[in-house]
N, C-alpha and C positions, 0 to 999 in steps of 0.2 A: 482127794485132798489129803495131805499128809501133815503129821505133827511137825516134822522138820525134814530137812534134806536127808534122804536115804533111810528114813524110818517108815515103819508100816503105816498104810493109810488108815484114816479114821472113818472116812465116808467112802463107800464104794462107787466106782465108776461103772456105768452100764457094761455088763459082760463079766465083771469080776465075780469070783466065787465068794459066797457069803455063808455064814452060819446064822441061824435064827435062834434067839433065846426065848424060851417059854417063860411064863410068869413065875413058874417054880424054879427057874434058873437052869433048867436042863437045856442042852444044845441040840438043835436039829440040823443035820448036815445035808449037803446035796442040793444047794440052791445057787442061782445066779441072780445078780442084780440086773433088772431090766431098765431101771431109770435111776436118775440121781435123786436127791432129796426133793420132796414136794410138800406143800402144805395143803391141808384139807380145809373145808369150809369152817371147821371148828378150831382151826389153828394148830392142829396136831401135825407134826412132821412125819412123813411116811416115805418108804422106799418100795417100789414095786419089785417083786421077786417072782421067779419062776423056777420050777423043778429043773434040775440040770438037763435031763433028757428032753424036756419040752423046749428048753432054750436051744439046745443043739439042733433039734428037728426044725424049729422055726428058722434058724439061721440057714440051714441047708435048703429049706423050701422057700426062702425069701419072703417070709411073712412075720407079723408080730407074734411074740410069744404070749400064750395065755398066762396071765400073771395075777398075783394078789398083792394087796397092800399090807405092809408090815411096819409097825412103829420103828422109826429110825434108831431110837435108843436101844432097841432090842435086836439090832443087826450088827454082826461082827464081820469084818472083812477077813477072809481066809488068806493067809500068807504062808506059803510053804516054808518050813523051818530052814531048809538049806539056803534059801534066799536071804534070810535075815540073821543067820548064824554068826556071821562076822560082826554085825552090829551089836548083838547081845553079848558077845564074848570079849568086847573091847575093854 
């Protein structure tokens, strides 16, 4: 899902690289989204994420990746700078 045409996505699609945010605001890199947004029994919105290497291994082996739930508001979609450089410099 994107904010607008040609802008960085706000919600990751399965397979997209993501950064996870800790409660203290620090960023953890090296993850892939395994699912889109889902709601829990308590109403929290989560996204299932896997470590980059686990994601690649699972794709190669044809199985589901071992993943964990992470709050959607603390997931950032990773977009390489070169892809969006034109948009930011307009």
